[in-house]
DRENVO-812412 format. One line per 10 residues: their letters; for each residue x, y, z of N, C-alpha, C, O. Coordinates in Angstrom, 3 decimals. Layout:
<lumros>
a> X:Y:Z:X:Y:Z:X:Y:Z:X:Y:Z ~ ...
</lumros>
This chain:
<lumros>
mlrclivdds> -16.845:-13.638:-4.195:-16.779:-12.516:-5.313:-15.458:-11.665:-4.872:-15.263:-11.420:-3.682 ~ -14.617:-11.253:-5.824:-13.459:-10.560:-5.643:-13.787:-9.098:-5.521:-14.353:-8.549:-6.466 ~ -13.450:-8.356:-4.330:-14.014:-7.221:-4.108:-12.953:-5.953:-4.310:-12.085:-5.963:-3.436 ~ -12.831:-4.876:-5.257:-11.951:-3.993:-5.409:-12.166:-2.794:-4.974:-13.282:-2.526:-4.530 ~ -11.077:-1.749:-5.009:-11.208:-0.621:-4.676:-10.506:0.146:-5.961:-9.339:-0.198:-6.153 ~ -10.969:0.999:-6.746:-10.626:1.780:-7.758:-10.296:3.278:-7.344:-11.069:4.178:-7.016 ~ -8.891:3.273:-7.458:-8.459:4.681:-7.115:-7.680:5.603:-8.267:-6.548:5.444:-8.722 ~ -8.655:6.601:-8.574:-8.076:7.110:-9.867:-8.767:8.637:-9.600:-9.858:8.777:-9.048 ~ -7.877:9.822:-10.125:-8.205:10.982:-10.135:-9.318:11.392:-11.222:-9.901:12.463:-11.054 ~ -9.622:10.627:-12.275:-10.490:11.124:-12.968:-11.972:10.449:-12.547:-12.142:9.249:-12.330
asfldaassl> -12.858:11.342:-12.490:-14.318:10.575:-12.243:-14.757:9.908:-13.086:-15.231:8.811:-12.790 ~ -14.734:10.464:-14.717:-15.372:9.620:-15.772:-14.684:8.306:-15.751:-15.369:7.338:-16.079 ~ -13.240:8.076:-15.368:-12.650:6.734:-15.538:-13.061:5.832:-14.362:-13.118:4.609:-14.492 ~ -13.355:6.481:-13.181:-13.993:5.660:-11.918:-15.310:5.164:-12.441:-15.632:3.989:-12.261 ~ -15.918:5.825:-12.942:-17.333:5.471:-13.404:-17.205:4.470:-14.614:-17.712:3.349:-14.558 ~ -16.553:4.890:-15.639:-16.390:3.744:-16.808:-15.997:2.287:-16.147:-16.700:1.288:-16.293 ~ -14.645:2.320:-15.322:-13.954:1.357:-14.962:-15.064:0.552:-13.992:-15.365:-0.615:-14.241 ~ -15.567:1.194:-13.006:-16.675:0.509:-12.313:-17.877:-0.229:-13.000:-18.350:-1.317:-12.671 ~ -18.206:0.462:-13.862:-19.357:-0.160:-14.726:-18.796:-1.559:-15.411:-19.461:-2.589:-15.309 ~ -17.608:-1.535:-16.074:-16.874:-2.673:-17.069:-16.461:-3.782:-15.938:-16.521:-4.991:-16.164
ltreglavag> -16.104:-3.311:-14.894:-15.559:-4.601:-13.781:-16.867:-5.225:-13.116:-16.833:-6.422:-12.832 ~ -18.051:-4.462:-12.844:-19.145:-5.062:-12.070:-19.737:-5.877:-13.320:-20.205:-6.994:-13.099 ~ -19.734:-5.363:-14.615:-20.543:-6.410:-15.498:-19.667:-7.333:-15.808:-20.223:-8.244:-16.422 ~ -18.560:-7.502:-15.660:-17.662:-8.609:-15.870:-17.506:-9.455:-14.564:-16.636:-10.326:-14.566 ~ -18.156:-9.301:-13.624:-18.341:-10.139:-12.319:-17.515:-9.790:-11.142:-17.407:-10.589:-10.211 ~ -16.939:-8.665:-11.134:-16.065:-8.196:-10.047:-17.099:-7.182:-8.956:-18.109:-6.649:-9.415 ~ -16.795:-7.051:-7.849:-17.607:-6.238:-7.026:-16.849:-5.099:-6.607:-15.974:-5.280:-5.760 ~ -17.056:-3.909:-7.089:-16.323:-2.777:-6.887:-16.782:-1.933:-5.634:-17.668:-1.079:-5.598 ~ -15.891:-2.419:-4.522:-16.468:-1.967:-2.946:-16.506:-0.507:-2.931:-17.145:-0.028:-1.994 ~ -15.962:0.320:-3.762:-15.605:1.698:-3.439:-14.689:2.255:-4.503:-14.041:1.553:-5.279
vasstaeale> -14.690:3.357:-4.478:-13.687:4.150:-5.472:-12.953:5.525:-4.544:-13.613:6.128:-3.699 ~ -11.715:5.828:-4.820:-11.209:7.055:-4.192:-10.676:7.962:-5.186:-10.757:7.654:-6.375 ~ -10.173:8.982:-4.845:-9.538:9.906:-5.858:-8.284:10.569:-5.231:-7.706:11.484:-5.817 ~ -7.946:10.177:-4.241:-6.634:10.888:-3.835:-6.195:9.906:-2.637:-6.942:9.140:-2.028 ~ -4.711:10.115:-2.419:-4.153:9.071:-1.418:-5.010:8.883:-0.002:-5.340:7.762:0.385 ~ -5.317:10.036:0.691:-5.980:10.133:1.842:-7.189:9.508:1.642:-7.444:8.840:2.644 ~ -8.144:9.409:0.717:-9.388:8.861:0.614:-9.170:7.243:0.416:-9.874:6.378:0.937 ~ -8.110:7.032:-0.399:-7.772:5.613:-0.584:-7.395:4.855:0.763:-7.788:3.737:1.096 ~ -6.687:5.566:1.351:-6.110:4.881:2.623:-7.457:4.687:3.583:-7.617:3.603:4.143 ~ -8.333:5.663:3.745:-9.521:5.712:4.393:-10.429:4.467:4.033:-11.006:3.707:4.809
qiellrpdva> -10.403:4.460:2.713:-11.665:3.495:2.114:-11.047:1.914:2.066:-11.793:0.936:2.029 ~ -9.675:1.824:2.073:-8.841:0.509:2.442:-9.128:-0.058:4.025:-9.446:-1.208:4.328 ~ -8.925:1.063:4.917:-9.321:0.784:6.214:-10.838:0.242:6.508:-11.106:-0.771:7.154 ~ -11.626:0.996:5.991:-12.881:1.010:6.262:-13.524:-0.251:5.463:-14.305:-1.024:6.017 ~ -13.082:-0.397:3.976:-13.776:-1.225:2.841:-12.899:-2.734:3.023:-13.522:-3.748:2.710 ~ -11.581:-2.878:3.483:-10.778:-3.919:3.313:-10.832:-5.030:1.844:-10.840:-6.260:1.797 ~ -10.862:-4.028:0.775:-10.980:-4.933:-0.538:-9.922:-5.812:-0.701:-8.813:-5.549:-0.236 ~ -10.203:-7.042:-1.443:-9.387:-7.840:-2.045:-8.346:-7.170:-2.859:-7.235:-7.696:-2.782 ~ -8.429:-6.354:-3.455:-7.381:-5.540:-4.780:-7.593:-3.985:-4.854:-8.675:-3.399:-4.860 ~ -6.707:-3.601:-4.892:-6.864:-1.965:-5.073:-6.191:-1.526:-6.413:-4.976:-1.607:-6.591
lvdvslgtes> -6.988:-1.102:-7.249:-6.369:-0.528:-8.595:-5.871:0.877:-8.288:-6.492:1.698:-7.613 ~ -4.847:1.040:-8.780:-4.314:2.347:-8.308:-3.683:2.823:-9.427:-2.888:2.178:-10.110 ~ -4.069:4.054:-9.633:-3.500:4.873:-11.105:-2.228:5.425:-10.508:-2.241:5.935:-9.388 ~ -1.015:5.325:-11.310:-0.024:5.855:-11.154:0.312:7.285:-11.040:1.318:7.776:-10.527 ~ -0.993:8.057:-11.769:-0.791:9.429:-11.338:-1.898:9.558:-10.780:-2.960:9.083:-11.180 ~ -1.697:10.308:-9.676:-3.372:10.868:-9.029:-3.295:12.434:-9.003:-3.289:13.151:-8.003 ~ -3.245:12.754:-10.133:-3.064:14.369:-9.765:-1.913:14.694:-9.600:-0.973:14.312:-10.298 ~ -1.833:15.612:-8.433:-0.511:16.188:-7.926:0.063:14.846:-6.828:0.949:15.124:-6.020 ~ -0.429:13.613:-6.869:0.211:12.800:-5.781:0.316:11.545:-6.730:-0.223:11.385:-7.824 ~ 1.171:10.673:-6.013:1.605:9.457:-6.735:1.008:8.199:-6.503:0.998:7.909:-5.306
gldlarklae> 0.500:7.345:-7.262:0.169:6.396:-7.215:1.153:5.139:-6.477:0.804:4.320:-5.627 ~ 2.421:5.306:-7.098:3.717:4.557:-6.669:3.670:4.819:-4.956:3.746:3.808:-4.259 ~ 3.560:5.995:-4.356:3.865:6.318:-3.017:2.656:5.599:-2.463:2.642:4.904:-1.447 ~ 1.815:5.815:-3.132:0.403:4.909:-2.299:0.582:3.737:-2.177:0.420:3.266:-1.051 ~ 0.967:2.876:-3.251:1.506:1.360:-3.075:2.188:1.175:-2.048:1.942:0.304:-1.214 ~ 3.149:2.003:-1.994:4.243:1.623:-1.039:3.550:1.871:0.624:3.651:1.076:1.558 ~ 2.952:3.006:0.637:2.131:3.316:2.054:1.118:2.196:2.323:0.682:2.163:3.474 ~ 0.728:1.397:1.579:-0.355:0.465:1.705:0.513:-0.738:2.010:0.140:-1.531:2.874 ~ 1.467:-0.895:1.458:2.526:-1.902:2.263:3.126:-1.524:3.442:3.555:-2.462:4.114 ~ 3.227:-0.791:3.735:3.651:-0.257:5.144:2.464:-0.293:6.275:2.680:-0.456:7.476
tgydgavili> 1.374:-0.141:5.774:0.141:-0.241:6.692:-0.107:-1.557:6.891:-0.832:-1.829:7.849 ~ 0.388:-2.603:6.105:-0.040:-3.858:6.355:-1.285:-4.376:5.655:-2.027:-5.262:6.077 ~ -1.429:-3.552:4.290:-2.702:-4.054:3.819:-2.436:-5.390:3.176:-1.380:-5.507:2.555 ~ -3.240:-6.383:3.246:-2.933:-7.743:2.912:-3.519:-8.199:1.485:-3.308:-9.323:1.030 ~ -4.194:-7.320:0.895:-4.921:-7.411:-0.655:-3.668:-7.087:-1.680:-2.493:-6.761:-1.510 ~ -4.393:-7.307:-2.678:-3.179:-7.118:-3.993:-3.308:-5.332:-4.450:-4.340:-4.661:-4.440 ~ -2.172:-4.962:-4.759:-1.919:-3.613:-5.331:-1.590:-3.809:-6.799:-0.556:-4.330:-7.217 ~ -2.543:-3.353:-7.504:-2.129:-3.595:-9.090:-2.350:-2.235:-9.807:-3.465:-1.794:-10.085 ~ -1.225:-1.643:-10.067:-0.995:-0.300:-10.754:-1.650:-0.033:-12.096:-1.545:-1.039:-12.798 ~ -2.323:1.007:-12.742:-3.046:1.052:-13.852:-2.679:2.695:-14.162:-2.754:3.613:-13.345
strgeadlmd> -2.269:2.779:-15.561:-2.263:4.071:-16.370:-2.466:4.178:-17.441:-2.478:3.136:-18.097 ~ -2.652:5.120:-17.948:-2.919:5.527:-19.568:-1.433:5.104:-20.404:-1.418:4.793:-21.595 ~ -0.398:5.152:-19.663:0.899:5.160:-20.251:0.910:3.459:-20.322:0.226:2.763:-19.573 ~ 1.829:2.922:-21.379:2.294:1.793:-21.512:3.146:1.050:-20.439:3.777:1.887:-19.792 ~ 3.371:-0.121:-20.052:4.198:-0.818:-18.913:5.761:-0.367:-19.603:6.726:-0.168:-18.865 ~ 5.828:-0.269:-20.753:7.244:-0.228:-21.094:7.578:1.039:-20.785:8.809:1.021:-20.807 ~ 7.130:2.428:-20.436:7.408:3.449:-20.265:7.470:3.673:-18.858:7.839:4.766:-18.430 ~ 7.100:2.622:-18.005:6.496:2.925:-16.649:7.497:1.602:-15.721:7.535:1.628:-14.491 ~ 8.213:0.563:-16.505:8.708:-0.408:-15.902:9.766:-0.405:-14.871:9.936:-1.300:-14.044 ~ 10.426:0.619:-14.982:11.449:0.836:-13.874:10.811:1.264:-12.658:11.167:0.766:-11.590
liagtpsagf> 9.890:2.150:-12.707:9.292:2.757:-11.695:8.309:1.653:-11.016:8.168:1.355:-9.830 ~ 7.807:1.253:-11.953:6.755:-0.219:-11.310:7.659:-1.108:-10.635:7.342:-1.234:-9.453 ~ 8.881:-1.904:-11.038:9.723:-2.599:-10.402:10.062:-2.240:-9.164:10.371:-3.151:-8.395 ~ 10.089:-0.693:-8.621:10.370:-0.228:-7.428:9.286:-0.308:-6.261:9.434:0.137:-5.123 ~ 8.162:-0.966:-6.771:6.950:-0.955:-5.799:6.384:-2.381:-5.301:6.423:-3.378:-6.022 ~ 5.954:-2.378:-4.244:5.391:-3.613:-3.822:3.963:-3.945:-4.643:3.067:-4.464:-3.978 ~ 3.743:-3.691:-5.929:2.549:-3.818:-6.248:2.607:-5.357:-7.015:3.660:-5.854:-7.414 ~ 1.417:-5.929:-7.123:1.248:-7.439:-7.634:1.365:-7.206:-9.385:1.589:-8.166:-10.123 ~ 1.195:-5.914:-9.870:1.509:-5.983:-11.466:0.831:-4.584:-11.843:0.392:-3.732:-11.070 ~ 0.861:-4.578:-13.112:0.494:-3.391:-13.904:-0.387:-3.745:-14.874:-0.086:-4.753:-15.513
vpkaelsaaa> -1.847:-2.933:-15.281:-2.487:-3.221:-16.367:-2.705:-1.844:-16.747:-3.091:-0.946:-15.998 ~ -2.334:-1.726:-18.369:-2.837:-0.505:-19.112:-4.435:-0.410:-18.767:-5.182:-1.387:-18.711 ~ -4.867:1.135:-18.514:-6.275:1.264:-18.621:-6.929:0.726:-19.547:-8.022:0.189:-19.368 ~ -6.203:0.824:-20.904:-7.064:0.161:-22.047:-7.112:-1.027:-22.172:-7.773:-1.435:-23.127 ~ -6.513:-1.937:-21.367:-6.690:-3.413:-21.047:-7.155:-3.737:-19.926:-6.888:-4.842:-19.454 ~ -8.001:-2.782:-19.225:-8.481:-3.345:-17.855:-9.561:-3.905:-18.202:-10.311:-3.493:-19.087 ~ -9.780:-5.269:-17.267:-10.706:-6.099:-17.310:-10.604:-7.135:-16.118:-9.527:-7.426:-15.597 ~ -11.806:-7.660:-15.737:-11.680:-8.479:-14.748:-10.598:-9.938:-14.871:-10.051:-10.417:-13.877 ~ -10.441:-10.480:-16.230:-9.539:-11.153:-16.545:-7.838:-10.690:-16.210:-6.941:-11.455:-15.858 ~ -7.755:-9.420:-16.409:-6.473:-8.972:-16.519:-6.073:-8.831:-14.828:-5.068:-9.247:-14.253
ilrfvdga> -7.081:-8.195:-14.356:-7.100:-8.509:-12.783:-6.485:-9.763:-11.998:-5.529:-9.879:-11.232 ~ -7.327:-10.551:-12.452:-7.457:-11.956:-11.941:-6.176:-12.484:-12.154:-5.675:-13.192:-11.281 ~ -5.550:-12.226:-13.242:-4.081:-12.807:-13.318:-3.084:-12.559:-12.562:-2.074:-13.264:-12.539 ~ -3.299:-11.295:-11.703:-2.162:-11.029:-10.903:-2.870:-11.226:-9.223:-2.339:-10.697:-8.247 ~ -3.850:-11.883:-9.148:-4.621:-12.014:-7.919:-4.496:-13.410:-7.374:-5.319:-14.179:-7.871 ~ -3.689:-13.943:-6.485:-3.243:-15.233:-5.861:-4.776:-15.916:-5.479:-5.679:-15.210:-5.032 ~ -4.929:-17.298:-5.704:-6.083:-17.794:-5.411:-7.258:-17.538:-5.959:-8.237:-18.116:-5.487 ~ -7.424:-16.637:-7.052:-8.474:-16.280:-7.640:-8.827:-17.368:-8.692:-9.826:-17.240:-9.401
</lumros>
């Protein structure tokens, strides 16, 4: 079973996304609401995929994606946002992420499209 970490600064989104993905057959290994918490959770839980919000309050999910690549995280990083891909295409292209999923389209199927071997 694919194990996910969800990183978002909205507690209500974390709850909703966790419920949705669990219902659809993914294991939500944990959640984080900041870069520091995400890095700690990645190290501790070693999830297969990290779903990272592009905007983490005053922090950047894009920077977190880069830090994860620098630390040697071997899971997939999928960026998520309430904004559409067209608005973020240039920013996303400069990151080591596996892909992008708008929050409105978040699903296990959308995640699996970006995860090798799934």
